[in-house]
C-alpha positions as CSV (number, residue, x, y, z in Angstrom):
1,M,164.8,46.8,85.7
2,T,161.3,45.7,84.6
3,L,159.3,47.6,82.0
4,N,157.2,50.5,83.2
5,A,153.4,50.4,82.8
6,T,153.4,52.2,79.4
7,D,156.0,49.8,78.0
8,R,154.1,46.7,79.3
9,F,150.9,48.1,77.7
10,R,152.6,48.8,74.4
11,T,154.1,45.3,74.4
12,L,150.7,43.8,75.0
13,A,149.1,46.0,72.3
14,Q,151.7,44.9,69.7
15,F,151.4,41.2,70.8
16,M,147.6,41.4,70.4
17,R,148.0,43.0,66.9
18,S,150.4,40.2,65.9
19,L,148.2,37.2,66.9
20,D,144.7,36.1,66.3
21,L,143.5,36.0,69.9
22,Q,140.1,34.6,69.0
23,L,141.9,31.2,68.4
24,I,143.5,31.0,71.8
25,G,140.5,32.1,74.0
26,L,142.3,34.4,76.4
27,T,140.9,37.7,77.7
28,K,142.8,41.0,77.8
29,P,143.3,40.7,81.6
30,D,144.8,37.2,81.1
31,L,147.3,38.7,78.6
32,V,148.1,41.7,80.9
33,A,149.0,39.2,83.6
34,A,151.1,37.1,81.2
35,V,153.0,40.2,80.0
36,A,153.7,41.2,83.6
37,A,154.8,37.6,84.6
38,T,157.1,37.3,81.5
39,D,158.7,40.7,82.3
40,D,159.1,39.7,85.9
41,W,160.6,36.3,85.0
42,I,163.1,37.9,82.6
43,E,164.1,40.3,85.4
44,S,164.5,37.5,87.9
45,N,166.5,35.2,85.6
46,Q,168.8,37.6,83.8
47,T,171.8,36.6,85.9
48,S,171.2,33.0,85.1
49,F,171.0,33.8,81.4
50,N,174.1,35.9,81.5
51,T,176.0,33.1,83.3
52,A,174.9,30.6,80.6
53,L,176.5,32.7,77.9
54,P,180.0,31.7,76.8
55,Q,183.0,34.0,77.0
56,P,184.0,36.3,75.4
57,F,180.3,37.1,74.4
58,R,179.3,37.3,78.1
59,G,182.0,39.8,79.0
60,T,181.9,41.8,75.8
61,A,178.2,42.2,74.8
62,S,176.0,44.9,76.2
63,L,172.8,44.1,78.1
64,Q,170.9,45.4,75.0
65,F,172.8,43.1,72.7
66,K,172.3,40.1,75.0
67,T,168.6,40.9,75.2
68,L,168.3,41.0,71.4
69,L,170.1,37.6,71.1
70,F,167.6,36.2,73.6
71,C,164.7,37.6,71.5
72,Y,166.0,36.4,68.2
73,V,166.5,32.8,69.6
74,A,163.0,32.9,71.2
75,M,161.4,34.3,68.0
76,R,163.0,31.5,65.9
77,R,161.8,28.9,68.3
78,A,158.3,30.3,68.0
79,G,158.5,30.1,64.2
80,R,158.3,33.9,63.9
81,L,161.9,34.6,62.7
82,H,162.6,34.0,59.0
83,A,166.3,34.1,58.0
84,D,167.5,34.9,54.5
85,E,169.1,31.5,54.5
86,D,165.7,29.8,54.8
87,G,165.1,30.7,51.1
């Protein structure tokens, strides 16, 4: 199930607070569309992601736990996740 309008708005608001949007030259409508497209893509591809996960994780982990794993990996790839082991 995709995010409702309030959750999409709050996602956008936090995203905007987290980044310096002046540097990337996008408008708020551009970002609204990007949040919607990302949410829709996640919804459309959740089965593919789930299938890619190895057992026993796939069969044991909840949807929430799988989503958090996805987010942690994506944040690390984006350079936004600092681990204690990084020093």
